[in-house]
N, C-alpha and C positions, 0 to 999 in steps of 0.2 A: 436406603443408600444415601450417604451424604452427598449433597450437590457441591461442586467446586465453587469457590467464591466468585462472584460476578466481577468482571473487569470494569464495566462502565455503569455509572449512575446516569440513566437515560434522562431523568428529569433535569439534572444539571447540564447534560449535553445539549438538550433541546433549548434550555435557557441561554446557554452560550451561543448557540446558532441563531436564535432569534435576535440577539444583539449584534450579530456579525454584519459588517459592511465592507470588508476588504476581501475581494474575491479573486485576487490576482493569481494565487496558486491553483484555485479551482479553474480559472480561465486557462492557465498553462496546461492543466490536465486535459481540458476540453480541446485545446488546439492539437495536442498530441493524439487524442482519440481520432479527430478528424483526419489527421495525416495518415494514421494507420488504416482508416477506412478507405482512403484514396488508394493506398497501396494494395489493399485486398481486391479492389476493382470488381466489386459485386454490388448490386442494387439491393438494399435491404428495405423491405416494405412494411415490416412490423417490429420496429425497434422499441426497446424499453430502457429506461435509465433508473437505476437505484441510487438515490442521493439523499443527503441531509440538507441540501439547498435547492429545493424544487423550483423556485422562481428563476434562479440563475440558469439551471440546466434546461428548463423549458424554453428559455430564450436561445440557448446555444444549440439545442436539438429540438426544434419546434414540432417535428413530426413524431416524436417519441412519446410513449406512455411514461409518465413520471411516477415513480414509486418510492415511498419513504423507506429508509433503511432500518425498518423495525425488525424485531427478532423473527417474526413471520412475515415474509414478503408478500405483498398483494400482487402476485404473479399467477397466471393460470397456466396449467400444464400444456406444453406443446403449442403455445400461442405466439411465440416470437422467433424471429430469425436472427435477432441481435439483442443482446443484453449488455449494457454498460453498467458496471458497478463503480460508481464515480467518486473516487477519493474519500471513501468512508469506511472501507473494510477494516482499517486499523482500529476502529472503535467497536467492532463486533465481538461479543462474548464467545460466539461460535463461528469463526470464519469459514470452516469447512461446511457447516450447515448452511451458511449463506450461499456458498458456491454450489452446493447440491441443489438448493432451491432454484438458483439461476439455470443450472443444467436442465432440470425438469421443465422449466418454462420455455426452453428452446425447442424448436423443431429439429428433426434430424439434420445434421450438418449446419446447425446454427452456430453463431460466433459469440463467445464471451470475451469482453475486454474489461478487466478489473484493475483499478489503480488504487494504490494506498501508499502512505508514508511508511518507510522502513529503513533498514540499514543504519547509517550514521546520522539520521535526522536529528538535529539539535544536540549533537554530541558535545558541543562546546558548552551550551547552557546546562546540560545534564551533569557534566563533570564539575563545573564551578559550584552549582547548587549542592551537589553531594559533598564536596569538600567543605563548604561553609557550614552545612548542617551538622556534619560529623564533628567539626571543630567546636561549634557552639553548643551542641546538645549531646554529642556522643552517640547519635543514632541517625537513621534515615527514614523518611516517609515518602510514599509514592507521589511523584510530582510530574513525571513525563512517562507516557506510555512505553511499555517494552516494544522494541522494534525488531522484527524478524529480518534475517538475511535473505538475499535474493535466492540463493540456492535452496534454502529451506522452504521459502514461499512457493517456489515452483512445484515442489512436491505436493502442495495442497490441491493443485489441479488434478493430479493423478488420483489422489485419494477421493476427490469429489466425482471422479468418473469421466473426466474430459479426455478427449483424444487430441493428439498433436499439441501437447502443452508446451508453452514457451514463457519464460520469465526474463525480463530485462529491466535495467535500472537507468533512470535519468537523474544525474546529480545536478543540483542547483545550489549556488551560493548567493545569498542575498546579504547586502551590507546595510548597516544602520549607523546612525550617529553615535548612539550609546546602547548598552544593554537594556536600558529602560524602554527605549523606542522599540526594541525587539519584543519585549514583554507586552507592550501595548498592542503591537501588531498581531501577536498570537491571539489576544482577546478579540481583536477586530476580525480575525479569520474564523472565529468560533472554535478555535483549537486550544482553548484554555483547559486547565486541569478539570476533567470530569470523571476521574477514576473513582470507583466505588470505595476503595480503601484509602482515599486521600485523607489527610489531616483536616478536620473541620474547623479547628481553631485558627485564628490569624497567625501567620508566620511572623516570627520575631524580626523586628527591623534590622537587628544586627546580622541576621543570616543573609538577608537581601543585600545589605550594604557590603558585606564581605564578598558575596558572590559577584556583585556588579563590579566591584573593584578588581577582583581577580580576573574576571572576564576581560576587562579592558587591558590589564597588564599582560595577560597570556596570549590573547588572540588578536590584538590590534594590528591593523595593516598600515601601509605607508602613509595614507592620508588621514590617519587617526580614527577611521571608522572601524567597526567590528563586524566580522562575518558571522553568518548563521547558515549552517548546512541543512538543506532539505534534500532527501533522496526519495524520488517517486518511483516505486516499482510497478511495472505493468505486467499483468498476467493475461495471457491469451490462450484460449482453448476452444475446441469445437465439440459440439454435441455429437456423439458417435453416429455414424451412418455407414451403410454398406458400400456407398460409392467412394468412401475415403480410401487412400492408400493404406495398405496393411503391411506390417513387417514380414519379411520372408522367414520361412522356417529355418532354424539353425542347421547349418550343413548343406543348404540347398544352393549355395553359390556355384556358378559355372565358370567363373574367372578368378584367377589369383590376384590378390592385392599387389603383390610384387610386380606382376606384369603391367598393371595399370600405372604404377609409380615408376616403372622402368628401373627397378633395383634388383640386386641379387638376393635371392632368398637363402637364409642361413638356417640349416636344421637345428632344432633345439637339442642341446647336449643333455642327455639323461644318464650319463655315466655315474653321476654322484647320487642318483636316486636311491 
């Protein structure tokens, strides 16, 4: 059986991460995770964090076991009551497989919080690079990861066997002096192009020149700076447990919805059936 092409060049990704020194979006994700844990109002005694930036997350969650986001996660079955997959799931060749491994590592009624870039992340940069490359070469090469939509990503939790799945999105807009400053920041975040199918030859200068010019023309804001959109999707789900609430059997309701809403129920007209 033919294997699907790999999304990520793990060697290149690790090289990019080793050079990274700008952790502000990772810190934003960590702050959001902490806020969610406060809202859950439960004491977790055996947390684990799956991350591509172990030193940063070890500082932010010092009580957690830190696990590299490799294809096979170093997690032991039923060992944790909390697993945080920390802003790296977008690089996974098999995101469902990653989530399944996280579920198996959880104790019954354990919590998963997974964050990843998705949605319209870097849509401005994506559009101007595509336009410039098509103009200059007549074709396109992979430059920015494909981004899933929140409604589709929520379905991954169900496919991975989680109970009570929830997906939500946090939009962020970061502004820069120029598009070049954005490109430098992406490298500093460790989020440069590490796609397996990326073009290995240096990009023509004319492509970047046209893209940067088009970016500034199309997306500049009042003070002359340019915006970059990042959308962080957070997936939360629970390892199944008998103590969790279960959906009622269809047809078992004892009260009408119209009574609860205080409205008049109108019978369905089947005369045209």
